[in-house]
Structure formats: C-alpha cells, structure tokens
C-alpha positions, 0 to 999 in steps of 0.5 A: 499499500502506498501512503504519503507523508501525511499517512494518506492512502493512494491506491494508484500506484498499487493498481498500476503494479497490479495491472503490469503484473497482470499484463506480464502474466498475459504476455508470458502466457501468449509466449508459452502458447507460441512456444507450444505452437512452435514445437508442434509445427517443428514436429509436424514439419519433421514428420512431413519431411520424413514422409516426403523423403520415404515417398521420394525414396519409394518413387525413385525405387519404383522407377528403377525397378520399372526401367530395369523391367523395360530394359529386360523386356527390350533386351529379350523381346526377340527371345521367342523368335531367336528360339524358333530360328535355332532349328534352322541353324541346327539344319545348317550344322547338320548340312555342313557335317553331312558334307552337303554344299558346305561352301554355301551353307557355311557362310549362310550359317556364319551370317545368320549367327552374326546377325543374331549375335548383334541381338545378344545371341552367343553359342555355349562352348562345350566340347572339352570343358567341364560339365555345367548343369546350367549350360549342359544337358547330358544325353549320353555318358561314356567311360573314356576321358577325365571325370565330368568333362564334355567329350561330344556336343550333340546339340549346340547351346545358346545363351541370349544376353547372358541367359540360357536359351537352349542348353547344349546337349552333350556326352560327358565322360564318367569313370 
C-alpha cells in the first residue's frame, strides 16, 4: 500500500503494479502458447519431411525397378523369335557335317549367327569343358576321358544376353 507523508492512502501506484503484473502474465502466457505452437509445427515439419523423404525414395525405387523391367523386356523381346530360328541353324550344322554344299551353307550359317549375335545370342562352348548343369544337358555318358568333362556336343546350346536359351546336349565322361 502506498501512503504519503501525512499517512493518506493512494491506491493508484498499487493498481499500476497489479496491472503491470497482469499484463506480464498475459504476455508470458502468449509466449508459452507460441512456444507450444512452434514445437508442434517443428514436430509436424519433421514428420512431413520424413514422410516426403520416404515417399521420394519409394518413387525412385519404383522408377528404377520399372526401368530395369523395361530394359529386360527390350533386351529379351526377340527371345521367342531367336528360339524358333535355332532349328534352322541346327539344320545348317547338319548340312555342313554331312558334307552337302558346305561352301554355300557355312557362309549362310555364319551370317545368320552374326546377325543374331547383334541381338545378344552367343553359342555355348561345350566340347572339352567341365560339365556345367546350368549350360549342359547330358544325353549320354562315356567311360573314356577325364571325369566330368564334355567329350562331344550333340546339339549346340546358346545364351541370349547371358541367359540360357537352349542348353547344349552333350556326352560326358564318367569313370
């Protein structure tokens, strides 16, 4: 309470002090509310940033997977066509082995294989190699030679862009 020298009571300074305290408490309350709002906004921002990052990564992975699938489809689009041409190449091999016009058939076969190799076709080299069940199919077994080696190739095998289109049919040695 405020009194003057004569002992009279003046309520104004006291009310001013109370008014300032109320105003200060009101400002403190506003700052606390602003702090809570800022904290919530920061958490929301972090949440949405994390969500965005995950969604972007998923989208990038999807695009990469789709691109790989499209590349694989393009790379192997001719698989069925090439598989259907292989019997004609086998016929050319038979003609060469039988001696019927090898000077005509050999260049034709070489040209055909050259064209198909541009699309990724490669013959499997089997004779004299170690037997590989992923590349070779055993059609007969012989007792001579080193164990597990391919002695003869009965039918040529081929890969297309690193994948087996047709396995080589082979005769393998076994003791």
